[in-house]
C-alpha positions as CSV (number, residue, x, y, z in Angstrom):
1,X,111.0,-21.6,-52.0
2,X,108.2,-19.3,-51.0
3,X,108.5,-15.8,-52.4
4,X,107.6,-13.4,-49.5
5,X,109.2,-10.3,-51.0
6,X,105.8,-8.6,-51.0
7,X,105.6,-8.7,-47.2
8,X,107.9,-5.7,-46.6
9,X,106.1,-3.6,-49.2
10,X,102.7,-4.4,-47.7
11,X,104.0,-3.6,-44.2
12,X,105.5,-0.3,-45.2
13,X,102.4,0.7,-47.1
14,X,100.1,0.1,-44.2
15,X,102.5,1.9,-41.8
16,X,102.2,4.9,-44.1
17,X,98.4,4.7,-44.2
18,X,98.2,4.4,-40.4
19,X,100.3,7.5,-40.0
20,X,98.7,9.7,-42.7
21,X,95.0,8.5,-42.8
22,X,94.2,7.1,-39.3
23,X,90.7,8.5,-39.3
24,X,89.9,6.7,-42.6
25,X,91.4,3.3,-42.0
26,X,89.9,3.2,-38.5
27,X,86.4,4.0,-39.6
28,X,83.5,1.7,-38.5
29,X,81.4,-0.8,-40.4
30,X,77.9,0.6,-39.7
31,X,77.2,0.6,-43.4
32,X,77.8,-3.2,-43.8
33,X,74.8,-4.9,-42.2
34,X,75.5,-8.3,-43.8
35,X,79.0,-8.3,-42.6
36,X,77.8,-7.5,-39.1
37,X,75.2,-10.3,-39.2
38,X,77.8,-12.8,-40.5
39,X,80.2,-11.8,-37.6
40,X,77.4,-12.9,-35.3
41,X,77.0,-16.2,-37.1
42,X,80.8,-16.7,-37.0
43,X,80.7,-16.1,-33.2
44,X,77.9,-18.7,-32.8
45,X,79.9,-21.3,-34.7
46,X,83.0,-20.6,-32.6
47,X,81.1,-21.1,-29.4
48,X,79.4,-24.2,-30.8
49,X,82.7,-25.6,-31.8
50,X,84.1,-25.4,-28.3
51,X,85.0,-21.7,-28.1
52,X,88.6,-20.7,-27.5
53,X,90.6,-17.6,-28.6
54,X,89.8,-16.0,-31.9
55,X,92.4,-14.4,-34.1
56,X,91.5,-11.5,-36.4
57,X,94.3,-12.0,-38.9
58,X,95.2,-8.8,-40.8
59,X,93.4,-6.8,-38.2
60,X,94.6,-3.4,-39.2
61,X,93.3,-0.8,-36.8
62,X,91.2,-3.3,-34.9
63,X,87.8,-2.2,-36.1
64,X,86.6,-5.8,-36.5
65,X,88.6,-7.2,-33.5
66,X,86.5,-5.0,-31.2
67,X,83.3,-6.2,-32.8
68,X,84.2,-9.8,-32.2
69,X,85.1,-9.0,-28.6
70,X,81.7,-7.3,-28.1
71,X,80.1,-10.6,-29.4
72,X,81.6,-12.3,-26.4
73,X,84.6,-13.8,-28.1
74,X,88.1,-13.8,-26.7
75,X,89.4,-11.9,-29.7
76,X,92.8,-10.6,-30.5
77,X,94.4,-9.1,-33.6
78,X,97.4,-10.0,-35.7
79,X,98.9,-7.7,-38.3
80,X,102.1,-7.1,-40.3
81,X,102.1,-3.4,-39.8
82,X,103.5,-1.9,-36.5
83,X,101.8,1.4,-37.4
84,X,98.4,-0.2,-37.7
85,X,99.0,-2.1,-34.5
86,X,99.9,1.1,-32.6
87,X,96.7,2.7,-33.9
88,X,94.7,-0.4,-32.8
89,X,96.3,-0.4,-29.3
90,X,95.6,3.3,-28.8
91,X,92.0,2.9,-29.9
92,X,91.2,-0.4,-28.1
93,X,93.7,-0.6,-25.2
94,X,91.6,-3.4,-23.6
95,X,92.4,-5.8,-26.5
96,X,95.6,-7.6,-27.4
97,X,97.3,-7.0,-30.7
98,X,100.4,-8.9,-32.0
99,X,102.7,-8.4,-35.0
100,X,102.9,-11.3,-37.3
101,X,102.3,-12.8,-40.8
102,X,99.6,-15.2,-41.9
103,X,102.3,-17.0,-43.9
104,X,103.8,-18.2,-40.6
105,X,101.6,-17.5,-37.5
106,X,103.5,-17.6,-34.2
107,X,100.8,-19.6,-32.6
108,X,100.7,-23.2,-31.2
109,X,99.0,-26.0,-33.1
110,X,95.3,-26.4,-32.4
111,X,95.2,-23.2,-30.2
112,X,92.3,-21.2,-31.7
113,X,88.6,-21.5,-31.6
114,X,88.2,-19.3,-34.6
115,X,90.1,-17.3,-37.2
116,X,88.8,-14.3,-39.3
117,X,90.6,-13.0,-42.4
118,X,88.5,-9.9,-43.3
119,X,89.8,-8.6,-46.7
120,X,93.3,-9.6,-45.6
121,X,94.0,-12.5,-48.0
122,X,93.7,-9.9,-50.8
123,X,97.5,-9.2,-50.6
124,X,98.6,-12.9,-50.7
125,X,99.8,-14.0,-54.2
126,X,97.4,-16.6,-55.6
127,X,100.1,-19.3,-55.6
128,X,100.7,-18.8,-51.8
129,X,97.1,-19.2,-50.7
130,X,97.6,-23.0,-50.1
131,X,100.4,-22.2,-47.6
132,X,98.2,-19.7,-45.8
133,X,95.2,-22.0,-45.6
134,X,97.4,-24.8,-44.3
135,X,98.6,-22.4,-41.6
136,X,95.1,-21.5,-40.7
137,X,94.2,-25.2,-40.4
138,X,97.3,-25.8,-38.2
139,X,96.4,-23.2,-35.6
140,X,92.7,-23.9,-35.4
141,X,91.6,-26.5,-32.8
142,X,89.4,-29.4,-34.0
143,X,85.9,-27.9,-34.5
144,X,87.3,-24.4,-35.0
145,X,85.8,-22.0,-37.6
146,X,87.5,-19.9,-40.2
147,X,85.8,-17.0,-42.0
148,X,87.1,-15.3,-45.1
149,X,85.8,-12.1,-46.7
150,X,87.2,-10.9,-50.1
151,X,86.5,-9.2,-53.4
152,X,85.3,-11.5,-56.1
153,X,87.1,-11.6,-59.5
154,X,90.0,-13.1,-61.4
155,X,92.2,-10.0,-61.8
156,X,95.2,-8.7,-59.9
157,X,96.8,-5.2,-59.7
158,X,98.9,-2.8,-57.7
159,X,97.8,0.3,-55.8
160,X,100.6,3.0,-55.8
161,X,98.8,5.9,-54.1
162,X,96.1,6.5,-51.5
163,X,94.8,10.1,-51.0
164,X,98.3,11.4,-51.9
165,X,100.3,8.9,-49.9
166,X,102.6,6.6,-51.9
167,X,102.0,2.9,-51.3
168,X,103.0,-0.4,-53.0
169,X,100.1,-2.7,-52.4
170,X,99.6,-5.7,-54.7
171,X,96.0,-7.0,-54.6
172,X,94.4,-10.2,-55.8
173,X,90.7,-10.8,-56.3
174,X,89.3,-14.3,-55.6
175,X,86.9,-16.8,-57.1
176,X,84.7,-18.3,-54.3
177,X,84.8,-21.8,-55.8
178,X,88.5,-21.8,-56.1
179,X,89.0,-20.5,-52.6
180,X,86.5,-23.2,-51.3
181,X,88.5,-25.9,-53.1
182,X,91.8,-24.7,-51.6
183,X,90.2,-24.8,-48.1
184,X,89.0,-28.3,-48.7
185,X,92.5,-29.3,-49.8
186,X,93.8,-27.8,-46.6
187,X,91.5,-30.1,-44.6
188,X,88.5,-27.8,-44.0
189,X,84.8,-28.7,-44.3
190,X,82.9,-25.9,-46.1
191,X,80.0,-24.6,-44.1
192,X,78.7,-21.6,-46.2
193,X,79.5,-19.6,-49.3
194,X,77.7,-16.3,-49.9
195,X,78.0,-13.6,-52.5
196,X,76.9,-10.0,-52.0
197,X,76.2,-7.7,-54.9
198,X,78.4,-4.6,-54.9
199,X,77.4,-1.4,-53.2
200,X,77.6,1.9,-55.0
201,X,81.2,2.6,-54.0
202,X,82.4,-1.0,-54.7
203,X,83.9,-2.3,-58.0
204,X,83.1,-6.0,-57.5
205,X,80.8,-8.4,-55.8
206,X,81.9,-9.6,-52.4
207,X,82.6,-13.1,-51.2
208,X,82.1,-14.7,-47.8
209,X,83.2,-18.2,-46.8
210,X,82.8,-20.1,-43.6
211,X,84.5,-23.4,-43.0
212,X,85.4,-25.6,-40.1
213,X,88.2,-27.8,-39.1
214,X,86.7,-31.3,-38.5
215,X,86.1,-32.2,-34.9
216,X,88.4,-35.2,-35.4
217,X,91.2,-32.9,-36.4
218,X,90.8,-33.6,-40.2
């Protein structure tokens, strides 16, 4: 049986952050040029694969969802936290945001042209990643593209406070080769793996993976 006891704690923590620190969690990405460039590459791959809707899974306040939309994608956000979704809807009323969990996406099979998980698999226990990646494969159409961004490492921990607000956020860093193998086992074809050295405020290097669901369904 899958242990999803962490889900409620993660939801409640992000609800608290949305209420207390909206100006911080909704800040932009102007200081991450590589991320912005890779969003553009992701958009090109989605279009080349046949296009279709794109889900920003773990979208938070929608700061990446809007960037995907501005790249011409039919992008929408999915998040656990009603508080984050309310913030996203207020900020970007022209976009669609839905409540949901990446462990069991309420989407039809083969319905997406692309799926982005931008620092959102970090709260998934290592042993449940295979379930998540199988779910990503299920909802992507043949030829669809998945992009993952995460902190690199082999450690885990828990954050209990953010700027004076109590939270209970378990986090898990990732090894790119291990994530790539899990994606292959889920049926994906790896397209690109990249590593970025840490910026001054970051504690680790950062990983980027792009993979595609085979055009024949895989």
